[in-house]
C-alpha positions in Angstrom: -17.1 -18.4 -3.7 -19.2 -17.7 -1.7 -17.0 -15.1 0.8 -18.4 -12.0 1.8 -16.1 -9.4 0.3 -17.7 -7.2 -2.4 -17.3 -4.2 -2.1 -20.9 -3.8 -0.6 -20.8 -6.7 1.6 -22.2 -9.4 -0.4 -20.7 -12.6 -2.4 -20.3 -13.8 -5.8 -21.0 -17.3 -5.3 -21.3 -19.6 -8.9 -21.3 -23.4 -8.5 -19.5 -25.2 -11.4 -17.3 -28.7 -11.8 -14.8 -26.3 -12.4 -14.9 -25.3 -8.8 -15.2 -28.9 -7.9 -12.8 -30.7 -10.0 -9.4 -28.3 -8.9 -7.7 -27.0 -5.8 -8.9 -23.6 -4.7 -7.7 -20.8 -3.7 -10.0 -17.9 -2.8 -8.5 -14.2 -2.7 -10.1 -11.3 -2.6 -7.0 -8.7 -3.6 -8.8 -6.0 -2.0 -9.8 -7.4 1.5 -6.0 -8.7 1.2 -4.6 -5.5 0.1 -6.0 -4.3 3.5 -9.4 -2.7 1.9 -12.7 -3.4 4.1 -15.7 -5.0 3.8 -18.2 -3.6 2.6 -16.4 -0.4 1.3 -16.8 2.2 -1.0 -16.9 1.6 -4.9 -13.9 2.3 -7.2 -12.9 2.7 -10.1 -9.6 2.9 -12.3 -8.7 6.5 -13.4 -5.6 7.1 -16.0 -3.1 4.7 -13.6 -4.7 5.6 -10.1 -7.7 3.7 -8.6 -10.0 5.8 -7.1 -12.9 5.3 -4.6 -16.0 7.1 -5.2 -15.5 9.8 -2.2 -12.4 10.5 -4.2 -9.9 8.3 -2.5 -6.7 7.2 -4.3 -6.5 3.3 -3.0 -4.3 2.3 -5.3 -1.6 1.1 -2.8 -4.0 -0.9 -1.1 -5.1 -3.0 -4.7 -1.7 -2.9 -5.3 -0.5 -5.1 -2.3 -3.5 -7.1 -3.3 -2.4 -8.0 -6.6 1.3 -8.7 -5.0 -0.5 -11.1 -2.7 -2.3 -12.9 -5.1 0.7 -12.7 -7.3 2.7 -14.8 -4.6 0.5 -17.1 -4.0 0.4 -18.0 -7.6 3.6 -18.6 -7.3 3.8 -20.3 -4.5 1.6 -23.0 -5.2 2.3 -23.0 -8.5 -1.2 -21.7 -9.9 -1.6 -21.5 -14.0 -4.8 -20.0 -14.2 -6.9 -17.8 -12.3 -10.7 -17.2 -12.4 -11.3 -13.3 -11.7 -14.8 -11.3 -11.0 -15.5 -9.3 -14.3 -15.6 -5.4 -14.4 -13.5 -5.6 -11.1 -11.1 -2.6 -10.7 -8.5 -5.7 -9.5 -9.5 -8.7 -11.3 -11.3 -7.9 -14.1 -9.7 -9.5 -17.5 -11.2 -7.0 -20.1 -13.2 -4.6 -19.0 -13.7 -1.9 -16.2 -15.7 0.4 -15.1 -14.6 3.9 -16.7 -13.7 5.8 -13.6 -17.0 8.6 -13.9 -19.2 6.0 -11.7 -21.8 5.9 -14.2 -21.6 2.1 -15.0 -19.8 2.7 -18.4 -17.5 0.0 -19.4 -14.2 0.5 -21.3 -11.8 -2.7 -22.3 -8.8 -3.1 -19.7 -7.9 -5.0 -17.1 -7.8 -4.9 -13.6 -4.5 -4.5 -11.7 -4.4 -8.2 -10.0 -5.9 -9.6 -13.4 -2.9 -7.1 -15.2 -0.3 -8.5 -12.9 -1.3 -12.2 -12.7 -1.0 -12.3 -16.9 2.3 -10.2 -17.0 3.4 -12.9 -14.6 2.1 -16.1 -17.2 -1.1 -16.2 -15.7 -3.8 -17.3 -17.7 -7.0 -14.8 -16.1 -10.7 -15.8 -16.8 -13.5 -14.0 -15.4 -16.7 -15.6 -13.5 -18.7 -16.2 -17.3 -15.9 -17.5 -19.3 -16.0 -20.6 -16.7 -16.2 -23.0 -19.7 -13.0 -21.6 -21.6 -11.4 -21.8 -18.2 -12.3 -25.6 -18.2 -10.9 -26.3 -21.8 -7.8 -24.0 -20.9 -7.3 -26.4 -18.0 -7.8 -29.7 -20.0 -5.4 -28.3 -22.7 -2.7 -27.3 -20.2 -2.4 -29.5 -17.1 
């Protein structure tokens, strides 16, 4: 959405009709969970989220995921478009926990919680699929 909330202090702005024709609730689970911007990169290791400095930041990620779910329920949100490869947001692939840029099939903390609660999660590479889903389900 253009907010500088990435771990490196940058943003992932994408222009697409899905953002122009639908009500948007921009969130960043990591920032909403209490982490700063910029912040040390984090990866999922087992059932924890650990940053590159070896700190367990799982509680921040869970707090942010819970906040995202609260917003989704409050506003009856049925679809979330989140960031691919993110330990919070990815709906299909995350880095493997070795900080070597190797991806493995797994969902991020927020994406997993949203899907568990009936919210369909797409990533920024699946905008056309999300648009089709919205047309068919709303």
